[in-house]
Gaussian input, Z-matrix of N, CA and C with variables (Angstrom, degrees):
# hf/3-21g

backbone

0 1
 N
 C     1     B1
 C     2     B2     1     A1
 N     3     B3     2     A2     1     D1
 C     4     B4     3     A3     2     D2
 C     5     B5     4     A4     3     D3
 N     6     B6     5     A5     4     D4
 C     7     B7     6     A6     5     D5
 C     8     B8     7     A7     6     D6
 N     9     B9     8     A8     7     D7
 C    10    B10     9     A9     8     D8
 C    11    B11    10    A10     9     D9
 N    12    B12    11    A11    10    D10
 C    13    B13    12    A12    11    D11
 C    14    B14    13    A13    12    D12
 N    15    B15    14    A14    13    D13
 C    16    B16    15    A15    14    D14
 C    17    B17    16    A16    15    D15
 N    18    B18    17    A17    16    D16
 C    19    B19    18    A18    17    D17
 C    20    B20    19    A19    18    D18
 N    21    B21    20    A20    19    D19
 C    22    B22    21    A21    20    D20
 C    23    B23    22    A22    21    D21
 N    24    B24    23    A23    22    D22
 C    25    B25    24    A24    23    D23
 C    26    B26    25    A25    24    D24
 N    27    B27    26    A26    25    D25
 C    28    B28    27    A27    26    D26
 C    29    B29    28    A28    27    D27
 N    30    B30    29    A29    28    D28
 C    31    B31    30    A30    29    D29
 C    32    B32    31    A31    30    D30
 N    33    B33    32    A32    31    D31
 C    34    B34    33    A33    32    D32
 C    35    B35    34    A34    33    D33
 N    36    B36    35    A35    34    D34
 C    37    B37    36    A36    35    D35
 C    38    B38    37    A37    36    D36
 N    39    B39    38    A38    37    D37
 C    40    B40    39    A39    38    D38
 C    41    B41    40    A40    39    D39
 N    42    B42    41    A41    40    D40
 C    43    B43    42    A42    41    D41
 C    44    B44    43    A43    42    D42
 N    45    B45    44    A44    43    D43
 C    46    B46    45    A45    44    D44
 C    47    B47    46    A46    45    D45
 N    48    B48    47    A47    46    D46
 C    49    B49    48    A48    47    D47
 C    50    B50    49    A49    48    D48
 N    51    B51    50    A50    49    D49
 C    52    B52    51    A51    50    D50
 C    53    B53    52    A52    51    D51
 N    54    B54    53    A53    52    D52
 C    55    B55    54    A54    53    D53
 C    56    B56    55    A55    54    D54
 N    57    B57    56    A56    55    D55
 C    58    B58    57    A57    56    D56
 C    59    B59    58    A58    57    D57
 N    60    B60    59    A59    58    D58
 C    61    B61    60    A60    59    D59
 C    62    B62    61    A61    60    D60
 N    63    B63    62    A62    61    D61
 C    64    B64    63    A63    62    D62
 C    65    B65    64    A64    63    D63
 N    66    B66    65    A65    64    D64
 C    67    B67    66    A66    65    D65
 C    68    B68    67    A67    66    D66
 N    69    B69    68    A68    67    D67
 C    70    B70    69    A69    68    D68
 C    71    B71    70    A70    69    D69
 N    72    B72    71    A71    70    D70
 C    73    B73    72    A72    71    D71
 C    74    B74    73    A73    72    D72
 N    75    B75    74    A74    73    D73
 C    76    B76    75    A75    74    D74
 C    77    B77    76    A76    75    D75
 N    78    B78    77    A77    76    D76
 C    79    B79    78    A78    77    D77
 C    80    B80    79    A79    78    D78
 N    81    B81    80    A80    79    D79
 C    82    B82    81    A81    80    D80
 C    83    B83    82    A82    81    D81
 N    84    B84    83    A83    82    D82
 C    85    B85    84    A84    83    D83
 C    86    B86    85    A85    84    D84
 N    87    B87    86    A86    85    D85
 C    88    B88    87    A87    86    D86
 C    89    B89    88    A88    87    D87
 N    90    B90    89    A89    88    D88
 C    91    B91    90    A90    89    D89
 C    92    B92    91    A91    90    D90
 N    93    B93    92    A92    91    D91
 C    94    B94    93    A93    92    D92
 C    95    B95    94    A94    93    D93
 N    96    B96    95    A95    94    D94
 C    97    B97    96    A96    95    D95
 C    98    B98    97    A97    96    D96
 N    99    B99    98    A98    97    D97
 C   100   B100    99    A99    98    D98
 C   101   B101   100   A100    99    D99
 N   102   B102   101   A101   100   D100
 C   103   B103   102   A102   101   D101
 C   104   B104   103   A103   102   D102
 N   105   B105   104   A104   103   D103
 C   106   B106   105   A105   104   D104
 C   107   B107   106   A106   105   D105
 N   108   B108   107   A107   106   D106
 C   109   B109   108   A108   107   D107
 C   110   B110   109   A109   108   D108
 N   111   B111   110   A110   109   D109
 C   112   B112   111   A111   110   D110
 C   113   B113   112   A112   111   D111
 N   114   B114   113   A113   112   D112
 C   115   B115   114   A114   113   D113
 C   116   B116   115   A115   114   D114
 N   117   B117   116   A116   115   D115
 C   118   B118   117   A117   116   D116
 C   119   B119   118   A118   117   D117
 N   120   B120   119   A119   118   D118
 C   121   B121   120   A120   119   D119
 C   122   B122   121   A121   120   D120
 N   123   B123   122   A122   121   D121
 C   124   B124   123   A123   122   D122
 C   125   B125   124   A124   123   D123
 N   126   B126   125   A125   124   D124
 C   127   B127   126   A126   125   D125
 C   128   B128   127   A127   126   D126
 N   129   B129   128   A128   127   D127
 C   130   B130   129   A129   128   D128
 C   131   B131   130   A130   129   D129
 N   132   B132   131   A131   130   D130
 C   133   B133   132   A132   131   D131
 C   134   B134   133   A133   132   D132
 N   135   B135   134   A134   133   D133
 C   136   B136   135   A135   134   D134
 C   137   B137   136   A136   135   D135
 N   138   B138   137   A137   136   D136
 C   139   B139   138   A138   137   D137
 C   140   B140   139   A139   138   D138
 N   141   B141   140   A140   139   D139
 C   142   B142   141   A141   140   D140
 C   143   B143   142   A142   141   D141
 N   144   B144   143   A143   142   D142
 C   145   B145   144   A144   143   D143
 C   146   B146   145   A145   144   D144
 N   147   B147   146   A146   145   D145
 C   148   B148   147   A147   146   D146
 C   149   B149   148   A148   147   D147
 N   150   B150   149   A149   148   D148
 C   151   B151   150   A150   149   D149
 C   152   B152   151   A151   150   D150
 N   153   B153   152   A152   151   D151
 C   154   B154   153   A153   152   D152
 C   155   B155   154   A154   153   D153
 N   156   B156   155   A155   154   D154
 C   157   B157   156   A156   155   D155
 C   158   B158   157   A157   156   D156
 N   159   B159   158   A158   157   D157
 C   160   B160   159   A159   158   D158
 C   161   B161   160   A160   159   D159
 N   162   B162   161   A161   160   D160
 C   163   B163   162   A162   161   D161
 C   164   B164   163   A163   162   D162
 N   165   B165   164   A164   163   D163
 C   166   B166   165   A165   164   D164
 C   167   B167   166   A166   165   D165
 N   168   B168   167   A167   166   D166
 C   169   B169   168   A168   167   D167
 C   170   B170   169   A169   168   D168
 N   171   B171   170   A170   169   D169
 C   172   B172   171   A171   170   D170
 C   173   B173   172   A172   171   D171
 N   174   B174   173   A173   172   D172
 C   175   B175   174   A174   173   D173
 C   176   B176   175   A175   174   D174
 N   177   B177   176   A176   175   D175
 C   178   B178   177   A177   176   D176
 C   179   B179   178   A178   177   D177
 N   180   B180   179   A179   178   D178
 C   181   B181   180   A180   179   D179
 C   182   B182   181   A181   180   D180
 N   183   B183   182   A182   181   D181
 C   184   B184   183   A183   182   D182
 C   185   B185   184   A184   183   D183
 N   186   B186   185   A185   184   D184
 C   187   B187   186   A186   185   D185
 C   188   B188   187   A187   186   D186
 N   189   B189   188   A188   187   D187
 C   190   B190   189   A189   188   D188
 C   191   B191   190   A190   189   D189
 N   192   B192   191   A191   190   D190
 C   193   B193   192   A192   191   D191
 C   194   B194   193   A193   192   D192
 N   195   B195   194   A194   193   D193
 C   196   B196   195   A195   194   D194
 C   197   B197   196   A196   195   D195
 N   198   B198   197   A197   196   D196
 C   199   B199   198   A198   197   D197
 C   200   B200   199   A199   198   D198
 N   201   B201   200   A200   199   D199
 C   202   B202   201   A201   200   D200
 C   203   B203   202   A202   201   D201
 N   204   B204   203   A203   202   D202
 C   205   B205   204   A204   203   D203
 C   206   B206   205   A205   204   D204
 N   207   B207   206   A206   205   D205
 C   208   B208   207   A207   206   D206
 C   209   B209   208   A208   207   D207
 N   210   B210   209   A209   208   D208
 C   211   B211   210   A210   209   D209
 C   212   B212   211   A211   210   D210
 N   213   B213   212   A212   211   D211
 C   214   B214   213   A213   212   D212
 C   215   B215   214   A214   213   D213
 N   216   B216   215   A215   214   D214
 C   217   B217   216   A216   215   D215
 C   218   B218   217   A217   216   D216
 N   219   B219   218   A218   217   D217
 C   220   B220   219   A219   218   D218
 C   221   B221   220   A220   219   D219
 N   222   B222   221   A221   220   D220
 C   223   B223   222   A222   221   D221
 C   224   B224   223   A223   222   D222
 N   225   B225   224   A224   223   D223
 C   226   B226   225   A225   224   D224
 C   227   B227   226   A226   225   D225
 N   228   B228   227   A227   226   D226
 C   229   B229   228   A228   227   D227
 C   230   B230   229   A229   228   D228
 N   231   B231   230   A230   229   D229
 C   232   B232   231   A231   230   D230
 C   233   B233   232   A232   231   D231
 N   234   B234   233   A233   232   D232
 C   235   B235   234   A234   233   D233
 C   236   B236   235   A235   234   D234
 N   237   B237   236   A236   235   D235
 C   238   B238   237   A237   236   D236
 C   239   B239   238   A238   237   D237
 N   240   B240   239   A239   238   D238
 C   241   B241   240   A240   239   D239
 C   242   B242   241   A241   240   D240
 N   243   B243   242   A242   241   D241
 C   244   B244   243   A243   242   D242
 C   245   B245   244   A244   243   D243
 N   246   B246   245   A245   244   D244
 C   247   B247   246   A246   245   D245
 C   248   B248   247   A247   246   D246
 N   249   B249   248   A248   247   D247
 C   250   B250   249   A249   248   D248
 C   251   B251   250   A250   249   D249
 N   252   B252   251   A251   250   D250
 C   253   B253   252   A252   251   D251
 C   254   B254   253   A253   252   D252
 N   255   B255   254   A254   253   D253
 C   256   B256   255   A255   254   D254
 C   257   B257   256   A256   255   D255
 N   258   B258   257   A257   256   D256
 C   259   B259   258   A258   257   D257
 C   260   B260   259   A259   258   D258
 N   261   B261   260   A260   259   D259
 C   262   B262   261   A261   260   D260
 C   263   B263   262   A262   261   D261
 N   264   B264   263   A263   262   D262
 C   265   B265   264   A264   263   D263
 C   266   B266   265   A265   264   D264
 N   267   B267   266   A266   265   D265
 C   268   B268   267   A267   266   D266
 C   269   B269   268   A268   267   D267
 N   270   B270   269   A269   268   D268
 C   271   B271   270   A270   269   D269
 C   272   B272   271   A271   270   D270
 N   273   B273   272   A272   271   D271
 C   274   B274   273   A273   272   D272
 C   275   B275   274   A274   273   D273
 N   276   B276   275   A275   274   D274
 C   277   B277   276   A276   275   D275
 C   278   B278   277   A277   276   D276
 N   279   B279   278   A278   277   D277
 C   280   B280   279   A279   278   D278
 C   281   B281   280   A280   279   D279
 N   282   B282   281   A281   280   D280
 C   283   B283   282   A282   281   D281
 C   284   B284   283   A283   282   D282

   B1=1.4478
   B2=1.5264
   B3=1.2972
   B4=1.4522
   B5=1.5234
   B6=1.3375
   B7=1.4580
   B8=1.5380
   B9=1.3075
   B10=1.4703
   B11=1.5256
   B12=1.3404
   B13=1.4406
   B14=1.5298
   B15=1.3321
   B16=1.4595
   B17=1.5251
   B18=1.3040
   B19=1.4570
   B20=1.5073
   B21=1.3202
   B22=1.4677
   B23=1.5107
   B24=1.3179
   B25=1.4655
   B26=1.5312
   B27=1.3327
   B28=1.4402
   B29=1.5302
   B30=1.3251
   B31=1.4587
   B32=1.5072
   B33=1.3226
   B34=1.4642
   B35=1.5333
   B36=1.3193
   B37=1.4559
   B38=1.5291
   B39=1.3091
   B40=1.4695
   B41=1.5175
   B42=1.3225
   B43=1.4638
   B44=1.5160
   B45=1.3133
   B46=1.4566
   B47=1.5244
   B48=1.3284
   B49=1.4642
   B50=1.5327
   B51=1.3052
   B52=1.4749
   B53=1.5263
   B54=1.3230
   B55=1.4654
   B56=1.5289
   B57=1.3245
   B58=1.4546
   B59=1.5304
   B60=1.3188
   B61=1.4554
   B62=1.5198
   B63=1.3081
   B64=1.4567
   B65=1.5213
   B66=1.3293
   B67=1.4720
   B68=1.5216
   B69=1.3327
   B70=1.4584
   B71=1.5179
   B72=1.3253
   B73=1.4737
   B74=1.5126
   B75=1.3097
   B76=1.4725
   B77=1.5351
   B78=1.3235
   B79=1.4773
   B80=1.5312
   B81=1.3239
   B82=1.4647
   B83=1.5245
   B84=1.3201
   B85=1.4682
   B86=1.5179
   B87=1.3357
   B88=1.4476
   B89=1.5268
   B90=1.3211
   B91=1.4612
   B92=1.5386
   B93=1.3121
   B94=1.4670
   B95=1.5197
   B96=1.3406
   B97=1.4540
   B98=1.5212
   B99=1.2668
   B100=1.4549
   B101=1.5130
   B102=1.3186
   B103=1.4660
   B104=1.5341
   B105=1.3341
   B106=1.4685
   B107=1.5522
   B108=1.2841
   B109=1.4528
   B110=1.5130
   B111=1.3268
   B112=1.4666
   B113=1.5234
   B114=1.3262
   B115=1.4631
   B116=1.5301
   B117=1.3291
   B118=1.4570
   B119=1.5251
   B120=1.3074
   B121=1.4694
   B122=1.5361
   B123=1.3210
   B124=1.4812
   B125=1.5277
   B126=1.3129
   B127=1.4735
   B128=1.5331
   B129=1.3154
   B130=1.4662
   B131=1.5276
   B132=1.3190
   B133=1.4661
   B134=1.5237
   B135=1.3245
   B136=1.4637
   B137=1.5389
   B138=1.3261
   B139=1.4744
   B140=1.5465
   B141=1.3224
   B142=1.4716
   B143=1.5226
   B144=1.3179
   B145=1.4578
   B146=1.5222
   B147=1.3251
   B148=1.4667
   B149=1.5237
   B150=1.3258
   B151=1.4765
   B152=1.5300
   B153=1.3363
   B154=1.4681
   B155=1.5272
   B156=1.3350
   B157=1.4695
   B158=1.5151
   B159=1.3323
   B160=1.4576
   B161=1.5288
   B162=1.3095
   B163=1.4606
   B164=1.5240
   B165=1.3095
   B166=1.4461
   B167=1.5211
   B168=1.3163
   B169=1.4626
   B170=1.5383
   B171=1.3338
   B172=1.4555
   B173=1.5198
   B174=1.3229
   B175=1.4656
   B176=1.5207
   B177=1.3315
   B178=1.4625
   B179=1.5306
   B180=1.3553
   B181=1.4501
   B182=1.5316
   B183=1.3181
   B184=1.4604
   B185=1.5348
   B186=1.2979
   B187=1.4555
   B188=1.5341
   B189=1.3252
   B190=1.4678
   B191=1.5172
   B192=1.3146
   B193=1.4597
   B194=1.5329
   B195=1.2921
   B196=1.4613
   B197=1.5052
   B198=1.3020
   B199=1.4440
   B200=1.5281
   B201=1.3086
   B202=1.4451
   B203=1.5273
   B204=1.3255
   B205=1.4700
   B206=1.5121
   B207=1.3173
   B208=1.4632
   B209=1.5301
   B210=1.2985
   B211=1.4750
   B212=1.5245
   B213=1.3298
   B214=1.4657
   B215=1.5296
   B216=1.3182
   B217=1.4751
   B218=1.5186
   B219=1.3207
   B220=1.4556
   B221=1.5393
   B222=1.2875
   B223=1.4654
   B224=1.5182
   B225=1.3307
   B226=1.4594
   B227=1.5279
   B228=1.3240
   B229=1.4678
   B230=1.5173
   B231=1.3175
   B232=1.4653
   B233=1.5208
   B234=1.3051
   B235=1.4759
   B236=1.5289
   B237=1.3336
   B238=1.4683
   B239=1.5223
   B240=1.3113
   B241=1.4593
   B242=1.5206
   B243=1.3217
   B244=1.4708
   B245=1.5121
   B246=1.3357
   B247=1.4786
   B248=1.5344
   B249=1.2988
   B250=1.4614
   B251=1.5073
   B252=1.3220
   B253=1.4612
   B254=1.5108
   B255=1.3050
   B256=1.4623
   B257=1.5150
   B258=1.3308
   B259=1.4705
   B260=1.5267
   B261=1.3159
   B262=1.4719
   B263=1.5170
   B264=1.3260
   B265=1.4632
   B266=1.5245
   B267=1.3174
   B268=1.4680
   B269=1.5274
   B270=1.3327
   B271=1.4734
   B272=1.5292
   B273=1.3281
   B274=1.4627
   B275=1.5207
   B276=1.3266
   B277=1.4661
   B278=1.5292
   B279=1.3280
   B280=1.4767
   B281=1.5204
   B282=1.3257
   B283=1.4611
   B284=1.4551
   A1=109.71
   A2=116.31
   A3=121.06
   A4=110.21
   A5=115.50
   A6=116.64
   A7=108.68
   A8=117.44
   A9=121.33
   A10=111.97
   A11=118.92
   A12=121.65
   A13=112.10
   A14=115.52
   A15=119.67
   A16=112.09
   A17=116.47
   A18=119.70
   A19=111.68
   A20=116.00
   A21=119.42
   A22=110.79
   A23=117.85
   A24=119.30
   A25=111.07
   A26=117.52
   A27=120.36
   A28=110.83
   A29=116.71
   A30=120.56
   A31=110.97
   A32=117.47
   A33=121.32
   A34=109.65
   A35=117.69
   A36=121.32
   A37=110.81
   A38=117.01
   A39=120.22
   A40=111.79
   A41=117.42
   A42=121.56
   A43=111.03
   A44=117.65
   A45=121.48
   A46=112.83
   A47=118.28
   A48=120.95
   A49=113.79
   A50=116.82
   A51=120.68
   A52=114.38
   A53=120.55
   A54=119.47
   A55=114.93
   A56=117.87
   A57=120.49
   A58=112.05
   A59=118.82
   A60=121.10
   A61=111.06
   A62=116.90
   A63=120.89
   A64=112.08
   A65=116.09
   A66=120.46
   A67=109.51
   A68=117.23
   A69=120.82
   A70=112.52
   A71=117.14
   A72=120.60
   A73=110.20
   A74=117.41
   A75=120.05
   A76=110.74
   A77=116.01
   A78=118.49
   A79=110.74
   A80=116.49
   A81=120.47
   A82=113.60
   A83=117.19
   A84=119.78
   A85=114.32
   A86=118.03
   A87=119.96
   A88=114.23
   A89=117.74
   A90=120.17
   A91=111.86
   A92=116.44
   A93=119.72
   A94=110.07
   A95=118.02
   A96=117.89
   A97=109.85
   A98=116.76
   A99=121.13
   A100=111.00
   A101=115.53
   A102=119.00
   A103=112.58
   A104=118.49
   A105=120.78
   A106=110.35
   A107=116.30
   A108=119.71
   A109=112.56
   A110=117.03
   A111=119.74
   A112=110.66
   A113=116.01
   A114=119.56
   A115=110.48
   A116=115.98
   A117=119.76
   A118=111.14
   A119=116.39
   A120=120.15
   A121=111.03
   A122=116.88
   A123=120.92
   A124=110.31
   A125=117.14
   A126=120.32
   A127=110.93
   A128=116.73
   A129=119.34
   A130=110.99
   A131=117.71
   A132=119.99
   A133=110.95
   A134=116.82
   A135=120.49
   A136=108.88
   A137=116.35
   A138=121.87
   A139=109.54
   A140=117.31
   A141=121.56
   A142=111.46
   A143=117.31
   A144=120.55
   A145=111.67
   A146=116.91
   A147=121.16
   A148=112.67
   A149=118.01
   A150=121.30
   A151=113.07
   A152=120.28
   A153=118.74
   A154=112.94
   A155=116.94
   A156=119.64
   A157=109.81
   A158=116.84
   A159=120.81
   A160=110.60
   A161=117.58
   A162=121.37
   A163=109.97
   A164=116.75
   A165=121.07
   A166=111.10
   A167=117.57
   A168=120.80
   A169=111.29
   A170=116.62
   A171=118.98
   A172=115.41
   A173=118.58
   A174=119.93
   A175=110.69
   A176=116.74
   A177=119.62
   A178=112.83
   A179=116.73
   A180=122.69
   A181=112.49
   A182=115.21
   A183=119.64
   A184=109.75
   A185=115.50
   A186=120.86
   A187=108.92
   A188=115.07
   A189=118.61
   A190=109.42
   A191=114.91
   A192=119.10
   A193=108.07
   A194=114.21
   A195=120.69
   A196=108.35
   A197=116.71
   A198=120.17
   A199=108.85
   A200=114.99
   A201=119.41
   A202=110.09
   A203=117.23
   A204=118.60
   A205=111.46
   A206=115.13
   A207=120.71
   A208=108.91
   A209=115.60
   A210=121.54
   A211=111.09
   A212=117.23
   A213=121.21
   A214=111.12
   A215=116.44
   A216=120.37
   A217=110.78
   A218=118.11
   A219=121.53
   A220=111.78
   A221=116.43
   A222=121.21
   A223=111.06
   A224=117.03
   A225=120.65
   A226=111.04
   A227=116.63
   A228=120.01
   A229=112.38
   A230=117.13
   A231=120.92
   A232=111.19
   A233=116.51
   A234=120.13
   A235=110.52
   A236=117.35
   A237=120.58
   A238=111.62
   A239=116.90
   A240=119.99
   A241=112.04
   A242=116.21
   A243=120.38
   A244=110.87
   A245=117.01
   A246=120.35
   A247=110.75
   A248=118.28
   A249=120.34
   A250=111.71
   A251=117.64
   A252=121.16
   A253=110.68
   A254=118.17
   A255=122.21
   A256=110.98
   A257=116.84
   A258=120.94
   A259=110.74
   A260=116.38
   A261=119.71
   A262=111.30
   A263=117.40
   A264=120.75
   A265=110.79
   A266=116.85
   A267=119.76
   A268=113.07
   A269=116.81
   A270=119.00
   A271=109.93
   A272=116.67
   A273=120.41
   A274=113.96
   A275=116.77
   A276=120.48
   A277=110.40
   A278=116.48
   A279=116.67
   A280=110.04
   A281=115.12
   A282=119.33
   A283=111.23
   D1=155.33
   D2=-178.16
   D3=-73.06
   D4=137.55
   D5=172.18
   D6=-85.91
   D7=178.08
   D8=-172.18
   D9=-63.89
   D10=-34.12
   D11=178.14
   D12=-63.77
   D13=-42.59
   D14=177.51
   D15=-65.52
   D16=-36.96
   D17=178.66
   D18=-66.26
   D19=-38.15
   D20=179.75
   D21=-69.17
   D22=-40.89
   D23=178.98
   D24=-68.38
   D25=-36.37
   D26=176.66
   D27=-65.69
   D28=-41.10
   D29=177.64
   D30=-64.63
   D31=-38.84
   D32=178.16
   D33=-64.41
   D34=-43.54
   D35=179.92
   D36=-62.26
   D37=-45.43
   D38=178.55
   D39=-65.44
   D40=-37.70
   D41=178.98
   D42=-64.60
   D43=-35.39
   D44=179.81
   D45=-81.54
   D46=-24.18
   D47=-174.14
   D48=-97.23
   D49=-47.34
   D50=-170.11
   D51=-59.90
   D52=-44.38
   D53=-177.67
   D54=-71.80
   D55=-12.10
   D56=-173.23
   D57=-60.19
   D58=-43.38
   D59=-178.52
   D60=-64.22
   D61=-44.86
   D62=-179.87
   D63=-66.19
   D64=-39.13
   D65=179.08
   D66=-63.10
   D67=-43.69
   D68=179.68
   D69=-62.83
   D70=-42.86
   D71=-179.05
   D72=-69.38
   D73=-45.65
   D74=-179.36
   D75=-63.32
   D76=-42.05
   D77=179.42
   D78=-64.99
   D79=-43.39
   D80=-176.77
   D81=-68.80
   D82=-32.39
   D83=-175.26
   D84=-99.02
   D85=-35.97
   D86=-169.05
   D87=-117.58
   D88=-49.26
   D89=-172.71
   D90=-74.64
   D91=-47.28
   D92=-177.45
   D93=-138.80
   D94=69.19
   D95=177.31
   D96=-63.80
   D97=138.82
   D98=-176.06
   D99=122.78
   D100=-157.88
   D101=-173.09
   D102=-69.08
   D103=-35.47
   D104=179.42
   D105=-67.30
   D106=-42.81
   D107=178.32
   D108=-66.38
   D109=-38.70
   D110=177.52
   D111=-67.65
   D112=-37.88
   D113=178.02
   D114=-62.56
   D115=-46.08
   D116=178.85
   D117=-64.01
   D118=-38.37
   D119=178.77
   D120=-63.97
   D121=-42.59
   D122=177.16
   D123=-64.36
   D124=-42.34
   D125=178.51
   D126=-61.73
   D127=-38.08
   D128=177.60
   D129=-67.45
   D130=-36.61
   D131=177.64
   D132=-68.12
   D133=-37.62
   D134=176.32
   D135=-65.00
   D136=-40.55
   D137=178.30
   D138=-59.19
   D139=-41.13
   D140=179.75
   D141=-64.11
   D142=-28.91
   D143=179.25
   D144=-86.71
   D145=-45.00
   D146=-171.30
   D147=-80.63
   D148=-39.10
   D149=-174.40
   D150=-56.89
   D151=-49.78
   D152=-179.51
   D153=-62.23
   D154=-33.76
   D155=177.88
   D156=-67.11
   D157=-47.41
   D158=-179.52
   D159=-63.79
   D160=-39.99
   D161=179.58
   D162=-62.61
   D163=-43.53
   D164=-179.00
   D165=-64.36
   D166=-37.88
   D167=-177.32
   D168=-78.10
   D169=-47.68
   D170=-171.21
   D171=-91.99
   D172=-30.77
   D173=-178.99
   D174=-96.66
   D175=-50.22
   D176=-179.85
   D177=-79.39
   D178=-12.09
   D179=177.91
   D180=58.57
   D181=41.04
   D182=177.44
   D183=-99.84
   D184=145.93
   D185=178.39
   D186=-85.50
   D187=133.89
   D188=177.65
   D189=-73.83
   D190=139.59
   D191=176.72
   D192=-144.71
   D193=141.51
   D194=176.59
   D195=-120.28
   D196=140.18
   D197=177.37
   D198=-130.53
   D199=150.22
   D200=179.06
   D201=-73.13
   D202=143.86
   D203=178.54
   D204=-70.17
   D205=151.21
   D206=178.03
   D207=-81.12
   D208=165.92
   D209=-178.89
   D210=-57.72
   D211=-42.80
   D212=-178.86
   D213=-64.24
   D214=-38.22
   D215=179.28
   D216=-68.76
   D217=-39.64
   D218=175.84
   D219=-64.22
   D220=-39.36
   D221=178.51
   D222=-65.92
   D223=-43.72
   D224=178.33
   D225=-63.64
   D226=-43.55
   D227=178.24
   D228=-64.23
   D229=-38.05
   D230=178.91
   D231=-67.25
   D232=-42.77
   D233=179.62
   D234=-63.59
   D235=-46.80
   D236=178.07
   D237=-62.88
   D238=-38.96
   D239=178.78
   D240=-63.66
   D241=-43.24
   D242=178.27
   D243=-64.73
   D244=-44.22
   D245=179.19
   D246=-62.51
   D247=-43.56
   D248=179.14
   D249=-65.99
   D250=-36.35
   D251=175.86
   D252=-62.62
   D253=-43.45
   D254=179.19
   D255=-63.71
   D256=-46.04
   D257=179.16
   D258=-62.52
   D259=-45.36
   D260=179.21
   D261=-62.68
   D262=-42.09
   D263=-178.53
   D264=-62.84
   D265=-47.83
   D266=-177.86
   D267=-75.53
   D268=-18.27
   D269=175.64
   D270=-76.52
   D271=-44.84
   D272=-174.53
   D273=-92.65
   D274=-19.88
   D275=179.81
   D276=-130.46
   D277=66.29
   D278=-179.26
   D279=-69.64
   D280=154.58
   D281=-177.81
   D282=-78.02

């Protein structure tokens, strides 16, 4: 089970990560529509990508590793991609 130090660091990570998406959307649509809002929205999206990686490397002290996908994983991804493309096409461009 997590000790109190781990709980505090997990709470800190969630506090820094979770509001970023909402802040970006609210800024882009309501607070500053236009180039400033779009810039803030993009920065929040970058934060959502970069922050977990940085946290994992610098706080959790884990080494980053990338592995190639297996044939079964590529097949599953391809099938889902084709199905979603078909659904999207017929949703937005009905005959």
